[in-house]
C-alpha positions as CSV (number, residue, x, y, z in Angstrom):
1,M,-25.0,-10.4,-33.5
2,R,-21.4,-11.4,-33.9
3,I,-20.3,-7.8,-33.7
4,I,-22.1,-7.3,-30.4
5,L,-20.6,-10.4,-28.9
6,S,-17.1,-9.3,-30.1
7,G,-17.8,-5.8,-28.6
8,A,-18.8,-7.4,-25.3
9,G,-15.7,-9.5,-25.4
10,I,-13.5,-6.5,-25.8
11,Q,-15.2,-4.7,-23.0
12,I,-14.8,-7.7,-20.7
13,Y,-11.2,-8.0,-21.7
14,G,-10.7,-4.3,-21.2
15,L,-12.2,-4.6,-17.7
16,Y,-10.0,-7.6,-17.0
17,K,-6.9,-5.7,-18.2
18,A,-7.8,-2.7,-16.1
19,Q,-8.1,-4.9,-13.0
20,Q,-4.6,-6.2,-13.8
21,T,-3.0,-2.8,-14.0
22,L,-4.9,-0.6,-11.4
23,A,-3.7,-0.2,-7.9
24,Y,-5.4,1.3,-4.8
25,I,-3.8,2.6,-1.6
26,D,-5.3,4.6,1.2
27,W,-4.1,5.5,4.7
28,N,-5.1,7.5,7.7
29,H,-3.9,7.6,11.4
30,Q,-5.3,4.1,12.1
31,K,-4.7,1.9,9.1
32,I,-3.1,1.5,5.6
33,E,-5.1,-0.3,2.9
34,Y,-4.0,-1.3,-0.5
35,I,-4.7,-3.5,-3.5
36,L,-1.9,-4.2,-5.9
37,P,-2.2,-4.8,-9.7
38,G,-3.2,-8.3,-10.5
39,K,-4.4,-9.0,-6.9
40,K,-8.0,-9.2,-5.8
41,K,-7.4,-9.2,-2.1
42,R,-7.4,-5.9,-0.2
43,V,-4.5,-5.8,2.4
44,T,-5.3,-3.9,5.6
45,I,-2.5,-3.0,8.0
46,Q,-3.4,-1.6,11.4
47,I,-0.8,1.1,12.3
48,S,-1.0,0.1,16.0
49,E,0.5,-3.3,14.9
50,L,3.6,-1.7,13.3
51,T,7.0,-1.0,14.9
52,A,8.6,0.7,11.9
53,I,8.3,1.5,8.2
54,E,11.3,1.4,5.8
55,I,11.1,3.3,2.5
56,K,13.1,2.2,-0.5
57,V,13.1,3.4,-4.1
58,F,10.1,1.2,-5.2
59,Q,9.2,-0.5,-2.0
60,V,7.7,0.2,1.4
61,I,8.5,-2.4,4.1
62,F,6.2,-2.6,7.1
63,Y,7.7,-4.2,10.3
64,F,5.2,-5.6,12.7
65,K,5.4,-6.1,16.5
66,N,5.1,-9.8,16.1
67,G,8.4,-9.9,14.0
68,N,6.8,-10.3,10.6
69,K,7.2,-7.9,7.7
70,T,5.2,-7.0,4.6
71,I,6.6,-5.5,1.4
72,L,4.5,-3.1,-0.7
73,N,6.0,-3.2,-4.2
74,M,5.4,0.0,-6.1
75,E,7.4,-0.6,-9.3
76,N,4.4,0.1,-11.5
77,F,3.2,3.3,-9.8
78,L,3.4,6.7,-11.5
79,Y,6.1,8.9,-10.2
80,K,3.8,11.5,-8.7
81,D,1.7,8.7,-7.0
82,L,4.9,7.1,-5.8
83,Q,6.1,10.4,-4.2
84,T,2.7,11.0,-2.5
85,I,2.7,7.5,-1.1
86,K,6.3,7.8,0.2
87,E,5.5,11.1,1.9
88,G,2.5,9.6,3.6
89,M,4.5,6.5,4.7
90,Q,7.3,8.8,6.0
91,A,4.8,10.7,8.1
92,I,3.5,7.4,9.6
93,G,7.1,6.2,10.1
94,K,8.0,9.4,12.0
95,S,4.9,9.0,14.1
96,L,6.0,5.5,15.0
97,E,9.5,6.7,15.9
98,N,8.1,9.5,18.1
99,Q,5.9,6.9,19.9
100,K,8.9,4.7,20.5
101,K,10.9,7.7,21.9
102,S,8.1,8.8,24.2
103,Q,7.6,5.3,25.5
104,T,11.4,5.0,26.1
105,A,11.4,8.4,27.8
106,S,8.5,7.5,30.1
107,K,10.2,4.3,31.2
108,D,13.4,6.2,32.3
């Protein structure tokens, strides 16, 4: 019986450690969602609320229309995942820039 309890304890600890190290991120043309390692809360960002996205080496900074900003820290991401995320965020950032340009051009 003690071995079974120890085994269960290892499995629970393993699940806890997995939750501490796993990350989730997903995006489409409407929203960006992510959960960072060690966090339980899913963050959802509506793209319609953004004015710009700044991409740094291990961070993506989201600038909102209300003046706030949110930083997505990606220090613990694998290189290939980091590159994929950056490419996706660059595409969204370019879309935001194009929207700004078209709004400015329509005002002129």
